[in-house]
C-alpha atoms as one frame of an Amber mdcrd trajectory, in Angstrom:
protein
   0.000   0.000   0.000   2.716   2.510   0.910   6.413   2.940   1.634   7.571
   6.367   2.738  11.295   7.075   2.934  12.105  10.320   4.703  14.975  11.999
   6.504  13.528  10.875   9.853  13.157   7.186   9.027  11.208   4.724   6.935
   7.586   3.727   7.355   5.058   1.748   5.429   2.507  -1.007   5.391   3.617
  -4.565   5.989   3.667  -6.995   3.066   3.661  -6.637  -0.693   6.605  -5.924
  -2.964   9.990  -4.433  -1.999  10.286  -0.683  -2.473   6.490  -0.400  -2.608
   5.689  -1.583   0.916   7.586  -2.174   4.146   8.948  -5.635   3.373  11.791
  -7.583   5.024  14.060  -6.501   2.160  13.368  -2.814   2.833  13.757  -3.257
   6.600  17.166  -4.931   6.244  18.409  -2.385   3.705  17.439   0.610   5.797
  18.734  -0.879   9.080  22.045  -1.614   7.339  22.247   1.957   6.033  21.622
   3.362   9.518  24.243   1.074  11.067  26.748   2.001   8.365  26.161   5.692
   9.048  26.681   5.184  12.793  29.878   3.203  12.186  31.259   6.150  10.250
  30.596   8.508  13.177  32.526   6.732  15.935  33.833   3.432  17.264  30.861
   3.082  19.617  29.173  -0.201  18.719  26.151  -0.119  21.026  22.583   0.473
  19.735  19.317   0.461  21.706  16.235  -1.101  20.089  12.640  -0.985  21.360
   9.217  -1.544  19.829   5.549  -0.909  20.434   2.919  -3.646  20.536   2.163
  -3.929  16.821   1.444  -7.320  15.266   4.492  -6.949  13.001   6.737  -5.678
  15.794   8.554  -8.891  16.646   9.223  -9.681  12.995  10.539  -6.198  12.274
  12.625  -6.220  15.450  14.248  -9.560  14.607  15.210  -8.305  11.150  16.631
  -5.011  12.417  18.572  -6.574  15.278  20.035  -9.362  13.135  21.104  -6.864
  10.474  22.869  -4.656  13.009  24.540  -7.658  14.660  25.746  -8.577  11.172
  27.374  -5.149  10.965  29.199  -5.781  14.255  26.954  -3.813  16.634  26.076
  -4.850  20.184  22.335  -4.517  20.677  20.494  -3.595  23.865  17.020  -4.984
  23.175  14.273  -3.404  25.286  11.572  -5.528  23.687   8.143  -3.975  24.236
   8.813  -0.359  25.155   7.874   3.259  24.461   9.406   5.979  22.332  10.374
   8.152  25.351  11.950   5.152  27.097  14.088   4.243  24.078  15.196   7.872
  23.805  16.181   7.924  27.471  17.824   4.494  27.232  20.246   5.707  24.555
  21.703   8.155  27.075  21.496   5.721  30.006  23.464   3.141  28.005  25.816
   5.666  26.389  24.884   4.102  23.065  25.803   5.260  19.574  22.127   5.526
  18.708  18.763   3.851  18.874  15.833   2.702  16.768  12.191   2.821  17.790
  10.044   0.373  15.861   6.637   2.006  15.720   4.293   3.715  13.308   3.048
   5.943  16.129  -0.702   6.607  15.797  -1.085   4.900  12.401  -3.312   1.794
  11.995  -2.104  -1.733  12.719  -0.910  -2.545   9.176   1.785   0.146   9.447
   5.212  -0.005  11.048   8.338   2.148  10.919  11.964   2.570  11.901  12.491
   5.861  13.764  16.160   6.709  14.096  17.994   8.344  17.014  21.470   9.797
  17.438  23.765   9.315  20.441  21.845  11.952  22.433  18.587  10.036  22.142
  17.295  12.670  19.726  15.829  12.122  16.284  18.476  12.406  13.587  18.776
  15.653  11.645  17.655  16.231   8.085  21.207  16.171   6.792  21.960  12.916
   8.617  18.785  11.396   7.244  19.817  12.294   3.697  23.124  10.464   4.132
  21.320   7.356   5.373  18.870   7.420   2.464  21.757   7.735  -0.004  23.592
   4.831   1.641  20.471   2.669   1.420  19.923   3.583  -2.221  23.509   2.656
  -3.154  23.548  -0.382  -0.822  26.883   0.979   0.324  27.414  -1.226   3.375
  29.874  -3.929   4.383  29.044  -6.584   6.946  31.356  -7.952   9.634  33.165
 -11.271   9.374  32.222 -14.106  11.697  34.748 -13.139  14.393  33.410  -9.583
  14.660  29.660 -10.159  14.798  27.799  -8.172  17.426  25.895  -9.381  20.477
  22.335  -9.102  21.790  21.493  -8.225  25.395  17.881  -8.156  26.553  17.289
  -5.474  29.202  13.883  -5.100  30.862  15.150  -2.683  33.513  15.271   0.504
  31.477  11.577   1.358  31.800  12.053   1.412  35.581  15.173   3.540  35.168
  13.166   5.946  33.011  10.371   6.098  35.612  12.902   6.615  38.399  14.261
   9.595  36.473  10.745  11.043  36.228  10.077  10.526  39.933  13.439  12.058
  40.791  12.852  15.172  38.711  12.834  18.226  40.951   9.435  19.503  39.795
   7.637  16.172  40.344   6.058  15.838  43.805   5.188  12.160  44.089   4.360
  12.426  47.799   1.748  15.085  47.124   0.229  13.048  44.295  -0.007   9.985
  46.537  -1.925  11.950  49.186  -4.693  12.737  46.705  -5.802   9.086  46.430
  -6.506   9.504  42.750  -8.587   7.003  40.815  -7.589   6.930  37.141  -8.723
   5.066  34.030  -6.224   4.476  31.215  -6.904   3.583  27.572  -3.790   1.686
  26.493  -5.093   0.914  22.965  -3.690  -2.660  23.083  -0.061  -1.554  23.040
   2.805  -0.752  25.371   0.946   1.967  27.248  -0.606  -0.942  29.133   2.848
  -1.631  30.575   4.324   1.839  30.956   1.465   4.056  32.117   0.281   1.927
  35.084   3.919   1.459  36.127   4.437   5.229  36.153   1.179   5.842  38.024
   2.091   3.238  40.638   5.453   4.929  41.134   3.601   8.208  41.670   1.527
   6.582  44.404  -1.626   5.943  42.368  -2.919   2.434  43.065  -6.558   2.646
  41.944  -6.139   2.208  38.185  -8.536   0.825  35.591  -6.965  -0.122  32.247
  -9.023  -0.342  29.065  -7.688  -2.320  26.091  -4.832  -3.610  28.225  -3.902
  -6.764  26.302  -0.829  -5.995  24.184  -1.931  -7.575  20.906  -1.485  -4.826
  18.315  -5.113  -5.315  17.335  -6.099  -1.794  18.300  -9.592  -1.608  19.766
 -10.174   1.696  17.984  -8.315   4.166  15.801  -5.067   4.566  17.786  -4.727
   8.323  17.317  -5.784   9.861  20.685  -8.396  12.255  19.338 -11.772  12.974
  21.018 -13.788  11.090  18.397 -11.809   7.904  19.164 -12.070   8.135  22.959
 -15.793   7.847  23.692 -15.292   4.568  25.603 -12.665   6.226  27.793 -14.901
   9.217  28.414 -17.811   6.948  29.371 -15.563   4.891  31.654 -14.419   8.004
  33.529 -18.042   8.889  34.310 -19.131   5.306  35.016 -16.321   4.563  37.460
 -16.279   8.079  38.934 -12.574   8.506  38.375 -10.629  11.728  38.805  -8.960
  11.494  35.410  -8.802   9.583  32.153  -5.547   9.063  30.245  -5.172   7.983
  26.624  -1.908   7.328  24.802  -1.000   6.238  21.299   0.715   2.873  20.604
   4.271   4.085  21.323   3.247   6.372  24.209   4.661   9.633  22.879   1.244
  11.278  22.592  -1.041  11.920  25.533  -4.635  13.002  25.979  -6.562  13.659
  29.211 -10.255  13.268  29.999 -11.693  15.350  32.850 -13.734  13.892  35.715
 -17.011  14.784  33.988 -16.042  12.881  30.845 -15.142  15.975  28.820 -11.898
  16.148  26.855  -9.115  18.320  28.233  -7.685  18.620  24.739  -4.392  17.157
  23.566  -3.060  20.508  22.361  -3.466  22.006  25.832  -1.448  19.307  27.614
   1.821  21.000  26.691   0.367  24.382  27.628  -0.661  23.165  31.087   2.743
  21.596  31.741   4.515  24.732  30.515   2.390  26.878  32.826   3.437  24.744
  35.793   7.140  24.611  34.865   7.445  28.295  33.951   5.699  29.175  37.200
   8.558  27.460  39.037  11.485  28.709  36.951  12.102  31.002  34.016  12.619
  29.643  30.541  11.639  29.613  26.878   9.415  27.275  24.860   9.257  25.805
  21.375   6.483  23.936  19.545   5.520  23.036  16.000   3.448  25.345  13.838
   0.268  23.284  14.263   0.145  23.955  18.021  -2.227  26.366  19.713  -1.000
  29.960  20.104  -1.865  29.632  23.803   1.680  28.350  24.441   3.166  31.522
  22.963   0.860  33.750  25.003   1.599  31.819  28.183   5.357  31.917  27.621
   5.362  35.663  27.057   3.240  36.092  30.176   5.926  34.290  32.200   8.655
  36.507  30.693  10.084  33.918  28.319  10.526  33.663  24.550   8.491  31.426
  22.271   9.936  29.824  19.117   7.826  28.074  16.440   9.412  25.155  14.603
   8.637  23.199  11.453
């Protein structure tokens, strides 16, 4: 159906013909190009890999990991994880880079390789161009049998990520625990079912209801956390008389809240609310993409900071 090669990664629908869809051939070629680019940057041979709960996730992960091992890289495999956790894990592990295997909020037939640098940040446009050119030319050389990489499975990095959140100076876990919050979470049959309850428990929230908690990749509804897809969550908040509803997308890098009366808080205002809290504690500037509400700009200026739009 579709294969989209861009400077930030490669994504497409599973199956079909190479170069038209996201097939094993395309996955191996692009993983090899990314590994070749990393090898040219430094002698660091460690890469972090994590995936969301998609049906194709294990297959894609096996192909990517085996390709990188064939290039001589040592892989830290997080297995089922989240985009923010993989990003943090790159820095925790002092890795050369990382790959998140997820198509974000796209339907179940999609998957993607999202590429990170050694800071746990998405690669730049110029870096992406080099990787695309390497893939096009198939300009890679694999390691001989004595220099193959290794695979280490590490399930501890989600906890390390959560510990970093709890330890952040502006997070008051003790105060949250005192509130005795009751929260319902829509995990949309992906890794939010693992990560979000674990974070809430660490914050002292024990009364948690999880909708669509089985990690199958068969998303119970359109996985993009928009109001029209979250009627079941909204109804559950009212039915169970919870203080809050939380929805995430399959790789847990998008977040939407539902208020105690079942109304939507609005995904675009989540960043605004967090910025209001943070800027009320310390001075600073903000940046967001051009599709964001102008409320962030107005709020930032109100707090004496500078706002910067970004493409």
